[in-house]
N, C-alpha and C positions, 0 to 999 in steps of 0.2 A: 669735690664736685668740679667737673670740667665745664668749659664755656657752653658747650652744646646742652649739657644737662641743665645749666642755668636758664638757657633759652627755652627749655621745655617745662620749666616749673609751672607755667600756666596750666598745663594739662591736669594738674592735681585738682583744679577747680572746674574742669570740663563736666558737662552733662554726660550721663552714661550713654547718651545717644550721639555724642560727638565722634568725629573721626580722629583717631590718635595718629601721631606722626609715624609710629612703628607700623601702621597699617598701609602706609604708602607702598605702591607697587609700580615698578618701572619695567619697560620691555628690555632695557639694557641696564645692568647694574652700574652704579657710579661709585667713585671713591668719595667717602664721606668727609665733610669738613665741619666747621662749627655750626653751620646752618641747619635747622630742621628741614625736612624734605619739602614740605609745601611752601615754606619760606623761600627755599631755593627755586621752586617753580616760579614764584613771583619775579625773582631776579632774572631768570632766563627769559621770561615773557617781556619784561620792560626793556631788555637789551636786544630784543629781536628787531629786525628791520621792518617787519609787518606792523609792529607796535608803533614805530616811528611814523608810519604812514597814516595812522589814525587822524593826525592833526588836519589833514586836508581831504578827509572823506566826509561825504554828506550824511546827515542824520535823516531829516525829512525833506528839507527844502534845498533844491539844487540851483546853482547859478543865480543866487539872490545877492544883491549888492547891499548887504547889511552885516556888519561885523559882530552883531549881538545875537545872531542866529546860531543855534547849537550845531556843532560838528560832532562827529563820531567820538573824538577824544573826550569831549565834555561828557557825553552820554556814559561811556564806560567808567569814568571817574565817579559819576553820580550813582551808577549801579553798585560800584565798589563800596562807596560810603554808606549807602542805604543798607546793603547786605551785611556789612560789618557791624552796623548798629544793631540790626536784628540778631546777628550771630553772637555778638558780645552779650546782649541781654539774655540770650538763651544758653549761654556758656558753650558755644560751639567753636570749631576750629577756624579762627579768623584768617589764618594764613591760607588755608584751602579756599576759603570764600574769596579772599582778595585775588588769588591767582586765577580762579575761574572767572571772576567778574572782569578783570583786566584783559583776559584773553578771549572773552566770549564772542566778540564781534570782529575778530581779525580777518575773517573771511568775507566781510561785507565788500561789495563791489562799487565801482563808481555810480553815482546817482542813486544810492540807497536801494530800497526795495524794488523800485522800477527797474534799475539796472539788473538786479537779481532775477526778476521775472524774465527779462529779455535773455539773459545769459542761460537761464534754464531752457528756454526754447531752442537756443543754439545748441546747447549740450545734448538735448534729446534728438534734435535733427541729425546730429553727427554721431549718434549711438554712444555717447559718453555718460548716459544715465541722467538722473535728476540732479539739478544743481540747487543746493541750499546753502546759505551763508554759514550756518552753524557747522555743517559738515565740512565746508571749505576752511573754516577756522581750525578744525582738527587737522585737516590735510596740510595747512600751512605749517603747523607745529610739528607734525610727524614726518612729512615727506618733502617739504619745500625749503623751509628755513635751513640755515647752515649748509648751503650748497647742495641741498638734497638729503643731507644726513638727518635732518630734524633736530630738535633740541631736547628730546628724551625727557618729557614731563611725566609726572605721576599719572597713572591710569585714572585715579579719582578726579584729578584736575581736568583731564581730557574728556572724561565722561560728563562732568558738570557743564563743560563748554558745549559738547554735542547735544545735551538735553536741555539747553537753556530756553528753547522756544518761547519767546515773549509774546507770541500771538495767541497762545492758548492758556486761558486763565482757569484755575480750579479753586474750589472752595477749600479743599484739603489737598496737601501734598505729602504723599507717603513715599519715602525712598524705597527703591527696590534693589536689594543686594544682587550683584552679578559678578561673574568671574571675568578675568581678562579676555578670555575667549568670547564670552557673551558680549562684552563691550565691542570688541572688534567685529563681531557679527552684526551688531546694531549699526555700526559705522558702514559696513558694506551694504547692508539692506537699504540704507537711505538712498543709495545710488540706484538700486534695482527696483524698489517697490514704491509705487506712488502713494503719497500720504504717510509713509512709514514714520517720518519725523514727528507726526502728531501722536504717535503711540509711545514715544520715548519717555522713560521715567528715570530721573537721576538715581545713582546708586548710593548717594549719601544725603544726609539731611542738609549738609552745607550746600550741595548742588540744588536742592529744593529752594533754599533761601535765595540763591542767585537767580533762579528762574522767576520767582515772584518779584524780586527786586528789579528785574529788567522792566517789568510792566509798570511798577511804581515810578521808576526813574523817568519813563518817557511820557506818561499820561499828562501830568500837570505841566511839564516842561514844554511839551509840544503845543499845549494851549497857549502858553506864554509867547512862544515863537509865532504862532498863528495870529495872535493879537498884534504883535509888532509889525506883521506884514499886512494888517488890516483885513485878514480873512474872516475873523470873528470878533465879537465883543464879549466881554465878561458876562454881560447881561443875557447872552445867548445860551449860557449853560442852564439846563433845566433845574428848576428849584428842587425837584424831587431828588436830585443828585447832590446839589450844593448844601442842602439842609443836613445831609448825612456826613459827607466827607469834605465839605468846604468848596470854595470857589477859586482859591489861589494855589499855586504850586506848593507853597509852604504848608498850607492847611491840608492839602490832599496827601502829600508825602507823610506828614506827621500823623494824620488820622490812620492811614493804612499801616504804617509801621507799628503804631501803638496797638492797633487792633490785632495784628498778627502776633505780637509779643504777648499780649494779655491772654490770647486764646491758645498759645502754643507752649507756654512754660511747662517744663517737666513732662512733655509729651514726645513720643517718637515720631511725630509728624507735625506739619504746619497746618494751622487752621485759621479761618476768618469767620467772623460773626455773619449771620444771615443777611442783615440789612446792609452792612458794609460791603459784603461780596456782591450783592445785587447792585449797589451803587457803582461799584468798580466796573461791573459788566456794562451797565448803562452808559458810563462815562466813556469806556472804550468804544462802544457802538457810536456814541456821539462824535468822538474823534474821527472815526472812520468815515462817517457820513459828511462831516463838516470841515475836516482838515485834510486827511490823507487822500480822499477821493478828489480834492480840489487843489492839491499841492502842485500839480502840473497840468498845463492845458493839453488838449488833444494834439495840438500842433507840436508841443514840446515832446510829448510821448512818442509821436511819430518820428520826430527828429532823433530821439535817443535810439529808437529801434533801428533806424537807418545807419546811425553812426556805429552801433555795436556790430551789426551785420557786416558793414563795410570794413571796419578795422579787423574783425575776426578773419574775414576772407583774405585780406592783405597779409596778415601775419601768418596765416596757414600757408599761403603761397611762398612766403619767405622761408619758412621752415622746410617745406618740401623741395624748394629750389636750392637749399643750403646757402642762402644769401647771408653771408657772415657780416655784411655791412649793415644789416638791419639791426635796430635796437634790441629786438627780441633775442638776438645772438649776443650782442655786445653787452647788454645789461643783464640779461636773464639766463640764457642757456650756457654762455661761455664758461662759467665757473661751476656749473652743476656737475655732480658726480655721474658715473656711468649708469648707476641704477636709475637715477631720475631721467636720464636721456633715453631710457627704454620706453618711456611713456609715448603714446601716440602723438603725432603732431597736433591733433585736435585738442587733446588734453593739455598739452603744453601751452597752446594759444589761449585756452580758457584760463589756465592758472595765471598766465601773464596778465591778462585783462583783469581778472578778479583782484589781483594785487595792486592795481593802479589807483592812484588818487584821482579825483575828478579832473584836476588841472592837467595832470600828466596824460590822462586819457584824451583830453581835448587836443593837446599838443601832438600826440601820436596820430590821432585821426586827421588833423589838419595837414600834417606832414605828407600823408599819403594822398590827400585830396587836392593838394596844391600842385 
């Protein structure tokens, strides 16, 4: 028995609904080594430059002087841990789960969902289609990383990342098998069809686990962060919710994980009990009304919009003027391959902004404004 076979011994205990390593599909064949395919995807993701930038990207709260507030790096690690817990209990492929969880938010832009909303407006205005962070995550991995070559991940990993939509909760998650061509069509449709991302369904049960784990990871944690910033108090949480799933992040995470595991064992889909699912929906609604809608002031939102528009216009001009002294050339375009350089100036400017950390975005903006 060789080393790779030893590493795959765990598959003997997999559920019949788990994704096996041999099912992995890549757009470009690779030379095998001792690592299983999805294990290798994890390595490629954590060694990517976009993964490194997680550490300085906003989760919910931007420009807050508090080192205990969650950043994007913490969130993806929480998603990974929660998803692997569910995956192990259900005897699924933990390597695929971890790869998708760690890569799912690589396309998040500066200032979190507010930045994403603004960049979507810019993208539509300049005929570059709808901008969504999950789609940008796939774009980072397929078309931007490695100087434009991409890092050639398994289609199953890319699909789970594309379909992770943590804004849409379901009582049951049924995977939908699809071909490589169908995955690529889903990816393209997200740019062209409004709301298409809400129709996406992961093609593996592991992808479904990551999708629900994204929600579990942020609900309680965002409440903790909001408490630290004195936005809410624990007593503000409705009793009809806390009586069912708890009032602390620890209780919420544990309740949701155990409910999914107990209702999904030996099933080809994930399921939540009626009362826990209703409590999850109500808690998510509470968070939107009391945390996310108040995370930024009107003045801050207006400032973000102005900064994004201004920086985009400056970068677009630099590209069209072939200003090689600009950072977009020195840092971003300079080493990209010819295929990537065929993108429109507008798309290149969007990619560059989308990949920025909050701090770097502010530095670039101030450089042009001063």
